[in-house]
C-alpha angles and dihedrals in degrees: 000000000000121000125207113248117260122249090257093052092046091050092049092050090048090051091051091049091048091049092050091046091051093051091047090049093049092050092048094047091047091051090048090052091055093049093045090048092056095049099069092055090053088044092054089049090052091051091050090051091057107268113138119237091251092048091051095052095039096049098043094046095045093048091048092049091049091050090051091049092052092047092051093047090053102038113012113026091150089066091070089082116100133157114253099251089046089055090051089051092051091049090050092048091048092050092050093047091044092056089043091053091052090052089046096056095041088052090042091056089061098045140055112267093246096045093044093052091044090060091046088055090076087085095103088063090054090047089055090049093050090047091054090050088051090053096244119142125242119212125234097245090048089053089050090052090049091053092049091048093047092049091049093050092048090053091047093051102039101044101056129129094248136028120273120243103247096207091051090046092052091051091050091052091048089051090050092052092052092045091053092049093050090054092057094045089054092045090063091052093045092064088081105012129072118250095244091056093049091045094052098048094041093048091046092052090047091051091049092051097050094040092055089050090049094050092047102042110020122011100164135109132201122258120306090249092061110112117243099199094105090055093047091047091052091049090052093050092044090052094055098033093057094052094047091042094059092042086058092047091050094055103029106025130242099287098047091046091049092051093048088044089065084085085082087068092060091048092050094046093048094049092045088056094049103033107027098032095237119153135209127208124239091259090052090054088054087055090050089053091054089053089051091053090050089053092048092054091062088090091060098041112112111252127214123190112253110251137171113273113214093199137051134073091285094054091103087074093065118116120249114284091240112054129181115258094219101062112166094244089056091060115112091220 
């Protein structure tokens, strides 16, 4: 005879699952930060070689989306299934991130790689703002980490050796706001849908958005002798960063993933110093240290399992209350 587990046993098992999910989410978000931190340096190199901002974002996103499609056809065809509202959410998130990427690379073309990405790193603050609008609470330690991160970014931006281009800075901040919003849109869909599925449809919608913009407003490439390795490198990093990003969002939530994702900033700044010859002042290094402290505190931030929220302005993205029990991704084959 089998007995149902007691409340204490159920709670203990739930705690173990939550702990494993948190560790998995932290590893995924950290990996995403490394991949995302490498991409801007390759992007800056592509711009210096003669690729236009629209060409950079269109080519790297389209190649990454194609690679993801091929991988799913070969290994995970069952992950193509998604419920209709979830698909709409992924398309919306991809559109938002596509427009944000266009703003990012136009702003990036007017700024140093390190300064441009520092401004973009305000996106956790926008995530917090969108969360508040969606009526989701923010914990005290998370707020403390946001304050540390914001102070670090202000020091990094304001204490440089040369003035910052205001138009470029405004575009980077606009890109950060849209990136933060796309994270939360995807977070709603990820409550019921696997990360690979969300990654594929979001990345495909993003590729469609930037490719249409490229075909309408740019449609030219540099000389045939121009090397393509920065574009291919960006596509590779985009491919892996998107999958690990949404795995982090699924297990940690949008805000925690965004805060941990600030590690990409440190990767970009370090590589810009070594590869592109950019330099930070002493005060800017203090700002970088504050960001590092904010990242370190992720291990102490209280974690809550990600659950469906029935309220808020993003509630329309929730899956139907009654779901089939034989979803394709639940198949053992």
